[in-house]
N, C-alpha and C positions, 0 to 999 in steps of 0.2 A: 504494500500500500504506500509505503514511503517513496518507492521508486515511481509509482504512478503519480503521486502528488508532485514530486520534484520535476518529472518530465513535463507535466502540464504547466507548471510555473515557467519553465524554459520556453515552451511553445507560446505561451501568452506574451512573455517578454519579447520574444522574437517578433510576434505580430504587432506589438506596440512600438517597436523600434528601440527597445531598451527596457530595463527593469523599471517597474512601477510598483509601489507598495500594493499588496493584495492579500486577501485572506481566503482560506478555503471555507466555503459555506456548507458544502456537502461532498462526500466521497463515498460512493457505493461500489464495492468490489465483489465480483463473483470469481472464486477460484475454481477452475475447471479440472486441473490435474497438477500433480507435483512436477517440478523440474528437478531431476535427480543429478544430472551432470550437464556440463556445457554452459554456454552463455544464455542470457535472457535478452531478447531484443524488445525494447519498449518503444511503442509508437503512440504519440499523443496528437490528437486532432481537435481543433476548435470547431465546434458544431454551430455555435451562434455567439456573436459578440455584440452586446448592447452597450449602452452608455456606462452602466455601473456593474453589470453582471456579464460573466463569460461562462458559457457552457461547453464542456468538452467530453471527449471519449478517449480512453487509453486501452491499448491491447498489449499484452505481454505474451511473447511467443518464445518457445525454446529454439535451439539452433537447428532443429529439423523443420521449423515452421509451424508446429502445432500450437494452438492456442492454449495457454496455461492460465491466464486470468484476463478478465475484462472489467473495466471500471468506467463509471460516469461521474462527472464532477461539475460543481458550480463554484465559481470564484467571484468575490466582490472586489472591485477595484476601489482602493482607499484613496480618496481625494486628500491632498495635503494643503 
């Protein structure tokens, strides 16, 4: 879950052109299967970006390409 959260912060920061303070509002993760060996490939996608909220989806796959976990997230952009 920490990898999913971090990957989405990086994806949002990229879309915004740099890091901006934000907070995780929700993170729902479904674990499909264990990853016993090898690397985990984490892919984060922004589904919708509003003025204050960003919705995203994260997939975690093992090095064979099989889905190990899926997460959906919502972030609030913190105005300074």
